[in-house]
N, C-alpha and C positions, 0 to 999 in steps of 0.2 A: 543800399543793403538791404535785402529781403528778410523781414525778421521772421525766422523759423524756430519753433522749440517744440513742438507738439511730435515726438518721436513717434506715436501710434497713428498719426494722420492716414486716412485713405484716399480722400477726395481733397484738391486743392486747385482752386480757380484763382489764378492772378492774372486774368483776362485787364487789358487797359489800364496798365501799369506803367508804361513807358520802358520796359524792360529791354535791352539793348544787349548786343553780343558781348559788351563789357561789363554788363552787370553781375553781379555775384549770385546767378541762379543755381552754382555749384553748391551754395548751402543747402539746396534741397538734398543734396546726398545724405543729410542726417535723418532723413524720413525714410527709413528702410521698409516701411510698410504701405508706401504710396502706390495707389494702384491706378489712380485718375489723376491726370494732370492737365490743366486746361492754360494755355497761354496765348491765346486768342487776342487780336489787337492790340499787339504791341510792337517792338521795333527790332526784331531779330531779322538779320540778314543771313547768319549762318543756322545750320541745323545744329541744335545744341546736341552735346555728347551726354546720352542717357544709358552708356553701355552698362553703368553700375547699378542701375534701378531694377533690380531684381523681380520686383512683384509688378512693375509697370505694364498695364493692359491695354489702356486707353489714352493717346496722347493727341491732345488738340491744339494746331498751331496756325489756325486760320487767320488770314488778313495779317501776316506780317509781310516781310521783305526777302523770304528764303527764295534762293535761284537753284540751289541743287541738294540733292540728299545723299551724302556720303555714305557709302553702305557700312563701313566700320562703326558708326556711332549709334546706329538702330538698334534697341533693345530686342534679344531675339523671342521674348514672350509677347510681344505686342500683338493685339488682337485688331484694335481700331486705330486708324491713323487718319487724320484731318489736315489737309494742306491746303484749304479752300483760300482762294483769294491772295496768294502769293505771287511771285514773279518767275515760276519755273519756265522754262523756253522750250524744254524738250523731256521728252523721258526715254532715256536710252537703255537697250538691253541690258546693261551692267548693272543698273540700278538695282534691279531685282533679280537676275537671274544668272549672276557670276558663279558658276556652278563651283569653280576652285575656291572661292571665299564662302562657300556655303554654309560653313561652321560659324563664321563671322557675321554672315548675314542671313540669319535664319528667319524668315519669315512664313515659316510652315504653320504657324496656327493663326495667322492674321485672315480675319474674315470680311472686313470692311476697309476700303480705302476711298478718301474722297479727295480729289486734286481738282475741284471745282474753281472755276474764275481765277485761271491763270493765263499764262501765255504759250500755251503748248500748241504747236503747230504740226506736230508729227510724232507717230507712236511706232517703235519699232515692232514689228510683228511677234517678236518673242518677248517684249516688254515685261509681261505678267506671268511668264512661266516658272517663276522662283516663286509665286504664291499658290501654293497646291491646294490651300484650303480657301480660297478667296471666295465671297459669297455676292458681295455688294461693291460694284465699282460705278464710280461716278467722274465722269470728265465733262460735265456740263461747264457752259461758259467759257469755251476756249476759241482756239483758232485753226481747229482741226477742219481740213476741206471735207465737205459733205460725202463726196463720192469716196473718201477713204474712212469714213466711221466704222465700219465693219472690218475693216483691214487686220484680225486678230488672228493667231494661231488658235487652235482648238484649245480650250480650256473647261475642264471635266468637272468643276464643282460650282462656277460662277451662275447665281440665279436672277441678281439684277443687273442691268448695264443702262447706266443713264447718261445720254449724250446730246442734250438738251441744249439749244443756245450756241452753238459754234458757229462764230462768224465765218459765213462763207465768202466766196469771192466771185463764183462761177454763177452767172444767170441761169441756165437751165441745168441743174444738177441731175443725175440719173444715179441711183442707189441700186444696184443690180448684183454687186458681188461681194461675197465674203469668203475668206481662206478656208476656215474649217469651221464645222458647228459646234455649237454650244449644248450639249446634251441635255443639260440640266436648266437652262435658262428659263426662267420664269416670266419675266417682265423686261421689255426691252421700249426706251423711251428715246424718242428722237424729234423732239418737239422744236419748232422754229429753227429749223437748219437750212431752209431754202431748198428743201427737195421738190423738185418737179415732176419727177417719176420714181416710183418705188416698183419694184419689180424682183425683190428677193424671194428666193423660194423657202418660204418659212418652215415647210415641213422638214425640209434637209436641214437648215441652217440652226432652227430651235424646235424640235420635235414636240416638246412639252411647254411651249410657250403659252401662257394663259392672259398677259395683258400686254398689249400694244398701243403707244401713244405717238401719234404721228400728227397732231395738232399744230395749227399755225405753220404749215408748210404751203406749197402752191401745188400740190398734187390734183390731178385731173381725172385719171382713170384708176380703176381699181383692179387691174389684171392680176396683181397678186392674191387675190382672194381665191384664186383657182387652186392655189397650193398652201392653205393655212392649215394647221393642226388642229385637231378636233376639240384639243384643249382650250384652245382660244375662247375666253370669256368675256374680256374688256377690249374694246375696240374704240379708240377715239379718234376721229377723222375731222374734228372741228374745224374751222377756218381755214379751209382749203379752197379748192375751185372743183369740186366734184358736183356733178350733175345727177348722178344715177347709181344706186345700190341695190345691188340685187340679193335680197334677206335670204334667198334659198341657200346661198353659200354659207350662211352664218346661223345655222340651226343651234348651235351650242352656245352662242353668244348671250350674255346677260346684260351685258350694259353698251350701248351704242350711242355716241355723240358724233352726230354730223351737222350741228348748228353751224351758220356762217358759211354755207355753200351755197350752190345754185340750183336746189331742187325745185321742181315745180308741181309734183304730184306725189301723191301717197295712196298706194294701193297695196292690196293683198297678193295678187298675182302678177307675175311677169308674162307680159303676152301683149295681146290687141290693146288692151287699156292701160299699158304700162310703156313708155317709149323710152329713149335713153336719158332723159331728165327726170325721172320718176324713181322713188323708192317702194320696193315690194317688202311687205313685210311676211310674206307666205312660209310657213315652216318655222318661224321663231318663237316657238312655243316656250323657251326657257328666258325670254327676254322679260326683265324687270324694270329696266331705265331705259327710256328712248328721248333722245332731247334733237327734234328737228326745227328748233327756233332759228329766227333770221335766216330764212331762205326765201325762195320767191315760190312758195306754194301757194296754189289757187284751188286745186281740186283735192278733195279728200273722198275717196271711194266709201260708199255706204258701210262695205264689210271690211274697211282697210285693217281693222284691229280683230279681225275674227279668229286669227291664229296667235295673238299675243296677250292670252286671259290671264298670264302672270304679271303683268305689268303694274308696278308699284308708283312709278314715278314718270310722267309723260309732260314734255315741253312743246307746244306749239306756237309760241309767241314770236312777235315780231315777223308776222307774215300778212302785210295789210290787205290783200286780196284773197284771203282765203274764203273756201266756201265750205262749211261744216253742214252735213247732215243732221237733222235734229236729235236722231236716235243713236248717233255715230259712238258715243261711249257707252251704251248700253250693255256691252259684254264685258267691261272692265270691272268686275266686280271685287277685284283686289286693290284697286287705283287708291293710293293715298296721299299723293301730290300731282295736282293738276294746275298747268300754266297756259292762259290762252291768252294773255295780255298783248296789246297793241295789235289788234287784228282787225279793228273796225268792225266789230261784231256789233248788230244791232238786236239780236236776241241771245238767249242762253240756252246752248243745247240740253236736253233733257239729262238730269243727273241723278234721277229716282234710285236706279240701280247701283250707285255708287255709294254703297252703306259702310264704307271703310275709310272715305274721304276725310284728311284732317286739314290739308292745306289747298286752298282754291284761290287763284290769281286771275281775276276778270278786269285788272285795271287797264285803263288808257283803251277803252273801245267806244261805241256809240249806243250804248245800252240805255234806253230810257225808262223801261218798265222791268222789274223783276216779278215775274209771276209766281205764286205759292207752289204751283206744279213743279217748278223748275228744282227744287230741293227735296221735296217730300218729308218725311220724319228723320231728320238727321239727327243723331246722338253725337257722332265722330267728330264732325267739321269743329276746328277750333280756331282755322285762322281763315276769314275771308277779306279778299282786296277787291274794291270795288270803285277804287279812287280813278280819277280822270275819265268818268262817263257823262251822260247826261241825265242822270236819274233826278227828278224834280218833285218826287213824293215818296215819303215812307209811310205806309197805310197801316193804321193800327188795328183795323178789323181783320183784314184778310191777308195780313203782311207775310211775306215768306219768311221773316225773321221769326216768327213763333215757332216755327218748325226747327230752329236750331238752337238746341237748347243747352249743348256743349260749347258753344261759340266763346273765346276768349279774347279774340282781337278782331276789330271791325273796323276798315277804313272806309269811309264814306267822303273822303277829301277830294275838292274839285269838281263838283258836280252842281246841282241847280236847285238844292234842296233848301226849302224856306221854312219848313215846319216839322216838330219833331213829336211824336205822340210818346206818352208817358212810359208806354209798353216796352220801348226800345231798350229801356234798362230794366226794367223790374220784370219782365217776362224771360229775363237771361241772367239766371243766377250766377254764371260762372264769367260773365263778360267783365273783363278787367282793363283793357286799352280800346278807346273809341276815339276815333280820328275823324273830325268833321270840319277841317281846314278849308278854307276858300269856298264857302257855299253863300247862301243868302240868308241865313239865319240871323233873327234880330232879336230872338226871345227864345229862353231855354228854360223859364221857371216851370212850366209844366212838367219839364222832363225830371224835376227834382220835388215835386209835391210830395212823396214818399222818401223818407230817408234810404240812399243806397249806402249798404255797406260793402258791396263787392268791387266798384270800379275803382281802379288805382290812377288811372292816367286818362285826361280827358283835353283833346286837343282842338280849341276854338280858332286859331289865328285866322285873319281873313275873313270873317265874318262881319255883318253890319251890327254889332252887339253893343248898346249903351252901357246899362246896367243890367245885374241879373244877381239872383239870390240863390245859392247852393247849400241844400241839406246833405252832408255826404260824410263820411270818415276817411281819413287817411287818403285824400283824392288831392291829387296834383293837376292844377287847371293851367293850361298854357293858353295864353291869349297876349293880342297885340299889346305892345309897351304903352300906347297911346290911348288905351280904353280904360275908363275908370269902371270898378267892379264892387259891388256891395256882397260881402261874404257873411253868412251867417257864423255868430260869434261863436256858437256852440260846436261848430266844425273843426276839423283839423285840414283844412284845406290850404294849399299852397299856390300862389298866384306866381307863374313865370313867364317873363317875355318870350316873343317869338325868337328875338335873337339869342337867347339861352337855348333855347329848343333847337335852334339850328345848329348850333355849337354840338349838340348832345345826338341829334339823330342824324 
């Protein structure tokens, strides 16, 4: 029996209580004020009769064993219904749109419907016509054939349609047809659906679409970009087989993800210097986020970012043969996040104009020396990642680090550093985390000749340290488990083994 005694209860969560069809969940009827009921992760195989719950607005029945939705037991005032992870085998027209039973089946104010991770294989084209105010529909994780994903009748209120991770059975799937348009659709997600060709006329299907997610498919060509609405601002094409993107067709896009494709060049103009294996950024003057990591990029034109001066985040990582002009980032004065890791770079492009930069990732390259002029006088940079390079010396006199007064996180792990100057800590009043793992450092005493009150985390695993003395307040020191360490008794320093650290990070 489910013990219930609070008659004024508004929200009740009974998840993971092994409630079955025979359980006395009817005792809940003594809660006339109940508005939110959560019965996730139980053992219900039948949709419970909630007709007498006059105020129930949110009903969550995810991860049970429900196979059907009887139309006569659903409360008419329900706004949100979730049936994720059940055993629904199909959605029939009568489930939601039997007009003769409309008074009993009144979904007139339901706004969100989640049917994720069931066993749905087909959808009647009229299935959702009985939900006139539906705004969010999610059918992800089912078995709907990819070429049938957009076979809906017109729906005038739907704003978000999520159809990710449907298990497809056809090798080369083309999505090119839809029954009728969705005049208010703002977001369409078709991730990991096995789509090889997408050629839907989006101007007709969703004239006000702003977000389109096609990640993790097998798309090679982008002919559909000829017919996209001007409202499109977010386009995710990552992890496909795309070789070229013409940015001139994406003038209003603010966020573009094309990582994990087969692009070889980055240019500003579509023409002689940009063939079918190129991404051009011409005219993309509203772009704020661009990810072209993990492609096959070799060439980046010197003026590649001339039209993308609004960029805030840029990722060029994972292109090991990339060639970067030294001043290629000069125009990106609004950039805050820059990732160029895993590119075998031997030098750092000029960063002097990036006076808003907060996060810089230069890890896993072949950098030996960091010149002071690489960074100029930065006050904004908070996180700098230089791990897995070939840096052998951190110079205390002309060090680039003296220019980074706002630095909070510095990672110099997996380099060839054998000496650390005292200025590394004491010239950086905001530095809180310093990672020096897997270097050749055998003495850090000079680093702490003056007490540091700012540093909170110091990582020294994988260095040939035997003993060291540290003067610091509230500092966690991470060292190898088999090393002996002498700690100043005046400090509040904590020693942690590398095994403990590996479990934490």
